[in-house]
C-alpha positions as CSV (number, residue, x, y, z in Angstrom):
1,M,36.2,15.2,18.3
2,A,34.7,12.5,20.2
3,L,31.5,12.9,18.6
4,A,33.0,12.8,15.1
5,E,34.9,9.6,16.0
6,A,31.5,8.2,17.3
7,A,29.7,9.0,14.1
8,V,32.6,7.0,12.1
9,V,32.1,4.0,14.4
10,A,28.4,4.0,14.1
11,S,28.5,4.7,10.3
12,P,31.5,3.5,8.9
13,N,30.1,3.1,5.2
14,D,28.7,6.4,5.1
15,P,30.8,8.7,2.9
16,N,29.2,11.8,4.1
17,V,29.8,11.0,7.8
18,L,33.4,10.1,7.0
19,M,34.1,13.1,5.0
20,G,32.1,15.3,7.8
21,A,34.7,13.6,10.4
22,Y,37.7,14.3,8.2
23,T,36.8,17.9,7.4
24,L,36.5,18.5,11.3
25,V,40.0,16.9,11.7
26,L,41.3,19.4,9.1
27,E,39.3,22.5,10.5
28,Q,40.9,21.8,13.9
29,G,44.4,21.4,12.6
30,L,44.4,17.9,14.2
31,D,45.4,16.0,10.8
32,D,49.0,15.4,12.4
33,K,47.3,13.8,15.6
34,K,44.8,12.0,13.8
35,P,46.4,9.9,11.3
36,A,43.0,7.7,11.0
37,A,41.5,10.9,9.3
38,A,43.5,10.3,6.1
39,Q,41.9,6.4,6.0
40,W,38.5,8.1,6.5
41,F,39.1,10.3,3.4
42,R,40.2,7.3,1.4
43,R,37.2,5.3,2.4
44,A,34.8,8.3,1.6
45,L,36.3,8.3,-1.8
46,D,35.9,4.7,-2.4
47,L,32.4,4.7,-1.2
48,S,31.3,7.9,-3.1
49,G,29.2,7.5,-6.2
50,P,29.0,9.9,-9.0
51,D,26.9,12.4,-7.1
52,G,29.5,12.5,-4.4
53,P,30.2,13.5,-1.8
54,I,33.6,13.1,-3.5
55,K,34.1,13.3,-7.1
56,R,36.8,12.0,-9.0
57,F,37.9,13.8,-12.2
58,E,40.9,13.9,-14.4
59,Q,42.9,17.1,-15.1
60,K,44.1,17.3,-18.5
61,G,46.9,19.2,-19.7
62,A,50.4,19.9,-18.2
63,L,51.0,22.5,-15.5
64,Q,53.4,25.1,-16.1
């Protein structure tokens, strides 16, 4: 985890680094203990372009 946090500090504007760190937190089940991870995800989303790493899309139709 320390390495992931160091990567985020070193590359706070790289959506791939942010998503990697966020994914690691989720895989380790640490999302309750690392609230900053949600911010990493939001930042990665904001920094992602049309090619990702996160792609936005609109889901059409009602869920039933």
